[in-house]
C-alpha positions as CSV (number, residue, x, y, z in Angstrom):
1,X,0.0,0.0,0.0
2,X,1.6,3.3,-1.2
3,X,1.1,6.5,0.7
4,X,0.5,10.1,-0.5
5,X,0.3,13.5,1.3
6,X,-2.3,15.8,-0.1
7,X,-1.4,19.4,0.7
8,X,-4.3,21.9,0.4
9,X,-3.9,25.6,0.4
10,X,-7.1,27.7,1.1
11,X,-8.0,31.2,2.3
12,X,-8.2,31.8,6.0
13,X,-11.3,30.7,7.9
14,X,-11.9,27.4,6.2
15,X,-11.3,25.0,9.1
16,X,-14.9,24.2,9.7
17,X,-15.6,23.5,6.0
18,X,-12.5,21.2,5.9
19,X,-13.6,19.3,8.9
20,X,-17.1,18.7,7.5
21,X,-15.7,17.4,4.2
22,X,-12.8,15.3,5.5
23,X,-14.9,13.5,8.1
24,X,-16.6,11.6,5.3
25,X,-13.3,10.7,3.4
26,X,-11.0,7.7,3.9
27,X,-8.1,9.8,5.3
28,X,-5.5,8.1,7.5
29,X,-4.4,11.2,9.3
30,X,-4.6,15.0,8.8
31,X,-2.9,18.0,10.3
32,X,-2.5,21.7,9.7
33,X,0.7,23.0,8.1
34,X,2.4,26.3,8.8
35,X,0.3,29.3,7.8
36,X,0.9,31.1,4.6
37,X,0.2,34.8,3.7
38,X,-3.6,35.0,4.0
39,X,-3.7,31.3,3.4
40,X,-3.9,28.1,5.5
41,X,-2.2,24.8,4.8
42,X,-4.0,21.5,5.4
43,X,-2.3,18.2,4.9
44,X,-3.8,14.7,4.6
45,X,-2.1,11.3,4.7
46,X,-3.9,8.9,2.3
47,X,-3.4,5.7,0.4
48,X,-2.3,5.9,-3.2
49,X,-5.4,4.1,-4.3
50,X,-7.7,6.6,-2.6
51,X,-5.8,9.7,-3.6
52,X,-7.8,10.4,-6.8
53,X,-11.2,10.1,-5.2
54,X,-10.2,12.3,-2.3
55,X,-8.6,14.9,-4.6
56,X,-11.8,14.9,-6.7
57,X,-14.0,15.5,-3.6
58,X,-11.8,18.3,-2.4
59,X,-11.6,19.9,-5.8
60,X,-15.4,19.7,-6.1
61,X,-15.9,21.7,-2.9
62,X,-13.0,24.1,-2.9
63,X,-11.8,24.7,-6.5
64,X,-13.7,28.0,-6.7
65,X,-12.0,29.4,-3.6
66,X,-9.5,32.3,-4.1
67,X,-5.9,31.1,-4.3
68,X,-6.9,27.5,-4.1
69,X,-4.0,25.0,-4.6
70,X,-3.7,21.3,-4.1
71,X,-0.4,19.4,-4.2
72,X,0.2,15.7,-4.2
73,X,3.4,14.5,-2.5
74,X,4.9,11.0,-2.2
75,X,5.2,9.6,1.3
76,X,7.8,6.8,1.4
77,X,6.7,5.5,4.9
78,X,4.7,6.3,8.0
79,X,5.0,5.4,11.6
80,X,3.0,4.0,13.2
81,X,1.9,1.8,10.3
82,X,-1.0,3.4,8.5
83,X,-4.5,2.0,8.9
84,X,-7.2,3.0,6.5
85,X,-10.8,3.6,7.4
86,X,-12.2,1.3,4.7
87,X,-14.8,-1.2,6.0
88,X,-13.7,-4.7,6.2
89,X,-14.7,-7.0,3.3
90,X,-17.5,-9.4,4.2
91,X,-15.6,-12.2,2.6
92,X,-12.8,-13.0,0.1
93,X,-12.7,-10.9,-3.0
94,X,-14.1,-12.5,-6.1
95,X,-12.0,-13.1,-9.2
96,X,-14.0,-10.4,-11.1
97,X,-13.3,-7.8,-8.5
98,X,-9.9,-7.3,-10.0
99,X,-11.4,-6.5,-13.4
100,X,-13.5,-3.6,-12.0
101,X,-12.0,0.0,-11.8
102,X,-12.4,0.1,-8.0
103,X,-10.4,-3.2,-7.8
104,X,-7.3,-1.6,-9.4
105,X,-4.3,-0.3,-7.5
106,X,-3.0,2.7,-9.3
107,X,-1.7,6.3,-8.8
108,X,-4.0,9.2,-9.2
109,X,-5.1,10.7,-12.5
110,X,-3.1,13.9,-11.8
111,X,0.1,12.0,-11.1
112,X,-0.3,10.0,-14.4
113,X,-1.1,13.2,-16.3
114,X,2.0,15.1,-15.1
115,X,4.3,12.2,-15.5
116,X,3.3,11.6,-19.1
117,X,2.7,15.2,-20.2
118,X,6.2,16.3,-19.2
119,X,7.6,13.6,-21.5
120,X,5.9,14.9,-24.6
121,X,7.0,18.6,-24.5
122,X,8.5,19.7,-27.7
123,X,11.7,21.4,-26.5
124,X,15.4,21.3,-27.1
125,X,15.8,18.5,-24.6
126,X,13.4,16.3,-26.5
127,X,15.1,17.1,-29.8
128,X,18.5,16.3,-28.3
129,X,17.2,13.0,-27.1
130,X,15.8,12.2,-30.5
131,X,19.1,13.1,-32.2
132,X,21.2,11.1,-29.7
133,X,18.9,8.1,-29.8
134,X,18.9,8.1,-33.6
135,X,22.7,8.4,-33.7
136,X,23.2,5.6,-31.2
137,X,20.7,3.4,-33.0
138,X,22.4,4.0,-36.4
139,X,25.8,3.1,-35.0
140,X,24.5,0.0,-33.3
141,X,22.7,-1.2,-36.4
142,X,25.7,-0.6,-38.7
143,X,28.1,-2.3,-36.2
144,X,25.6,-5.1,-35.6
145,X,26.0,-4.4,-31.8
146,X,23.0,-5.4,-29.7
147,X,24.2,-3.6,-26.6
148,X,24.5,-0.2,-28.5
149,X,21.0,-0.7,-30.0
150,X,19.6,-1.4,-26.5
151,X,21.1,2.0,-25.5
152,X,19.0,3.7,-28.2
153,X,15.9,1.8,-27.0
154,X,16.4,2.9,-23.4
155,X,16.5,6.6,-24.4
156,X,13.1,6.0,-26.0
157,X,12.1,9.6,-26.8
158,X,9.0,8.5,-28.8
159,X,7.4,6.3,-26.1
160,X,5.8,8.9,-23.9
161,X,4.4,11.0,-26.8
162,X,2.5,7.9,-28.1
163,X,1.2,7.0,-24.6
164,X,0.2,10.7,-24.1
165,X,-2.0,10.5,-27.2
166,X,-4.0,7.7,-25.6
167,X,-4.1,9.5,-22.3
168,X,-5.5,12.6,-24.0
169,X,-8.3,10.6,-25.5
170,X,-9.2,8.9,-22.2
171,X,-9.2,12.1,-20.2
172,X,-10.8,14.2,-22.9
173,X,-7.7,16.4,-23.0
174,X,-7.6,17.4,-26.6
175,X,-4.7,19.8,-26.0
176,X,-2.6,17.0,-24.6
177,X,-3.4,14.7,-27.5
178,X,-2.6,17.3,-30.1
179,X,0.6,18.4,-28.4
180,X,1.7,14.8,-28.1
181,X,0.9,14.2,-31.8
182,X,3.0,17.2,-32.9
183,X,5.9,16.1,-30.7
184,X,5.6,12.6,-32.0
185,X,5.6,13.7,-35.6
186,X,8.5,16.1,-35.1
187,X,10.6,13.4,-33.4
188,X,9.8,10.9,-36.2
189,X,10.8,13.5,-38.9
190,X,14.1,14.4,-37.1
191,X,15.0,10.7,-36.5
192,X,14.2,9.7,-40.1
193,X,16.0,12.7,-41.6
194,X,19.2,11.9,-39.6
195,X,19.0,8.2,-40.7
196,X,18.5,9.1,-44.3
197,X,21.5,11.5,-44.2
198,X,23.7,8.7,-42.7
199,X,22.4,6.3,-45.4
200,X,23.4,8.7,-48.1
201,X,26.9,9.3,-46.8
202,X,27.8,5.8,-45.7
203,X,27.7,2.4,-47.3
204,X,24.9,0.3,-45.6
205,X,24.7,-3.4,-46.0
206,X,21.0,-4.6,-45.5
207,X,22.3,-8.1,-44.9
208,X,23.7,-7.1,-41.5
209,X,21.7,-9.3,-39.0
210,X,20.4,-6.4,-36.8
211,X,19.2,-4.5,-39.9
212,X,17.8,-7.6,-41.6
213,X,15.9,-8.5,-38.4
214,X,14.0,-5.1,-38.7
215,X,13.2,-5.5,-42.4
216,X,11.4,-8.8,-42.0
217,X,8.2,-8.7,-39.9
218,X,6.1,-11.5,-38.4
219,X,2.8,-11.4,-36.5
220,X,4.8,-12.3,-33.4
221,X,6.3,-8.7,-33.6
222,X,2.7,-7.3,-33.4
223,X,1.9,-9.5,-30.4
224,X,5.1,-8.4,-28.7
225,X,4.3,-4.7,-29.2
226,X,0.8,-5.2,-27.9
227,X,2.0,-6.9,-24.8
228,X,4.8,-4.5,-24.2
229,X,2.6,-1.5,-24.8
230,X,0.1,-2.8,-22.3
231,X,2.8,-3.3,-19.7
232,X,4.1,0.2,-20.4
233,X,0.7,1.8,-19.8
234,X,0.2,-0.3,-16.6
235,X,3.6,0.8,-15.4
236,X,2.6,4.4,-15.8
237,X,-0.6,3.9,-13.8
238,X,1.0,1.9,-11.1
239,X,4.0,4.3,-10.7
240,X,6.4,1.4,-11.2
241,X,9.2,3.1,-13.0
242,X,11.4,0.0,-13.0
243,X,9.1,-1.8,-15.4
244,X,9.5,1.0,-18.0
245,X,13.1,-0.1,-18.8
246,X,11.9,-3.5,-20.1
247,X,9.0,-1.8,-22.0
248,X,11.4,0.6,-23.7
249,X,13.5,-2.3,-24.9
250,X,10.5,-4.4,-26.0
251,X,8.7,-1.6,-27.7
252,X,11.6,-0.4,-29.8
253,X,10.4,2.6,-31.9
254,X,13.7,4.3,-32.7
255,X,15.7,1.3,-34.2
256,X,13.0,0.4,-36.9
257,X,12.6,4.2,-37.7
258,X,16.4,4.5,-38.1
259,X,16.4,1.4,-40.3
260,X,13.8,3.0,-42.6
261,X,16.1,6.0,-43.0
262,X,19.2,4.0,-43.6
263,X,17.5,1.8,-46.2
264,X,16.0,4.9,-48.0
265,X,19.4,6.7,-48.0
266,X,21.1,3.6,-49.4
267,X,18.3,3.0,-52.0
268,X,17.2,-0.4,-50.6
269,X,13.5,0.3,-51.1
270,X,12.1,-3.1,-50.4
271,X,14.0,-3.3,-47.0
272,X,12.8,0.2,-46.2
273,X,9.2,-0.9,-46.7
274,X,9.7,-3.8,-44.4
275,X,11.1,-1.6,-41.7
276,X,8.2,0.8,-42.2
277,X,5.7,-2.0,-41.6
278,X,7.5,-2.9,-38.4
279,X,7.6,0.7,-37.2
280,X,3.9,1.2,-38.0
281,X,3.0,-2.0,-36.3
282,X,4.7,-0.9,-33.1
283,X,3.1,2.6,-33.2
284,X,-0.4,1.0,-33.7
285,X,0.2,-1.6,-30.9
286,X,1.4,1.0,-28.4
287,X,-1.5,3.4,-28.9
288,X,-4.1,0.6,-28.9
289,X,-2.8,-1.2,-25.9
290,X,-2.4,2.1,-24.0
291,X,-6.0,3.0,-24.6
292,X,-7.2,-0.4,-23.4
293,X,-4.9,-0.4,-20.4
294,X,-6.0,3.1,-19.3
295,X,-9.7,2.2,-19.6
296,X,-9.2,-1.1,-17.7
297,X,-7.5,0.9,-14.9
298,X,-10.6,3.1,-14.6
299,X,-9.1,6.4,-15.8
300,X,-11.7,9.0,-16.7
301,X,-12.1,12.8,-16.8
302,X,-12.5,14.5,-13.5
303,X,-15.7,16.3,-14.5
304,X,-18.8,14.1,-15.1
305,X,-19.9,16.2,-18.1
306,X,-16.8,15.2,-20.0
307,X,-17.4,11.4,-19.5
308,X,-19.8,10.9,-22.5
309,X,-17.5,12.8,-24.9
310,X,-14.5,10.9,-23.6
311,X,-16.3,7.6,-24.1
312,X,-17.2,8.5,-27.7
313,X,-13.6,9.5,-28.4
314,X,-12.4,6.2,-26.8
315,X,-14.7,4.1,-29.0
316,X,-13.7,6.0,-32.2
317,X,-10.0,5.7,-31.3
318,X,-10.2,2.0,-30.6
319,X,-12.1,1.3,-33.8
320,X,-9.5,3.3,-35.8
321,X,-6.5,1.6,-34.2
322,X,-8.2,-1.8,-34.5
323,X,-8.8,-1.2,-38.3
324,X,-5.1,-0.2,-38.6
325,X,-4.0,-3.3,-36.7
326,X,-6.0,-5.6,-38.9
327,X,-4.7,-3.9,-42.0
328,X,-1.1,-4.2,-40.9
329,X,-1.6,-7.8,-39.8
330,X,-3.1,-8.7,-43.2
331,X,-0.2,-6.9,-44.9
332,X,2.3,-8.9,-42.9
333,X,0.5,-12.2,-43.5
334,X,0.2,-11.7,-47.3
335,X,3.5,-9.9,-48.1
336,X,6.0,-11.3,-45.7
337,X,4.3,-14.8,-45.8
338,X,5.1,-15.0,-49.5
339,X,8.6,-13.7,-48.9
340,X,9.3,-16.4,-46.3
């Protein structure tokens, strides 16, 4: 059970209102922080799983107050051991309990949003990561060095922008989705342009095993991308950063993109098409699995009046990505099946 501290800043004279609201919430402990200039600070110790519901309740009652501010902090431990106010279960939990949103253990919507949104900002740091990742991937591919290629995978500048598109759809945050799409396309163009330039200036052998492996696609590659994309989305919702390293390696977006550029630059068109199919399959799988994982984890917009629009966007997005997935699978089965 993870712990969070919710820090709430309100105008002076809100003690009674806070007491009335918090008595009904599953708060482990609460105390008043040092006073600010014409503001009061209230702090609440809560479980990670209850953070979102408590934040929504507080936001509903106090968001309109002047100079309102709510901050979520991570609490590594608490003594004495924290005890929640949740009622005891009348019996063992059923198997289907874990397939309901309230049965999931995840971090709050706001934590997920801030974690993913900061990774899809189009700035010089993102561009530098794309350039470095593309350069590392190109060197690794040309030298047939798996360790170097894994280094490019771990940098993974394109992973969060793709996951952010799915999050924007789920939360009805069109601005986030469009910003992530722009960042994603910019990163792809920069990485592809770098690889094409390298392919034009250097002799590239498409028979190199690490290059050849990315120009021949099988349905197993699609299944791998779906599974890894699901694991990646779940790692964001659970706050388990350690899982992301494996996801970055499994969902390799930069190496196939660089392979496309190397093959275009060296005029190996058939191999370039094969790498493009692999890259598109990975993009489709990541976006689709992220949508399904976020929905399974019970993510939804804070405001109820956005729920219907978000649900419509989700259905349309799932249908679109499913159609793309079936198309790419059919292409893999027909084209690469004949080649093999």
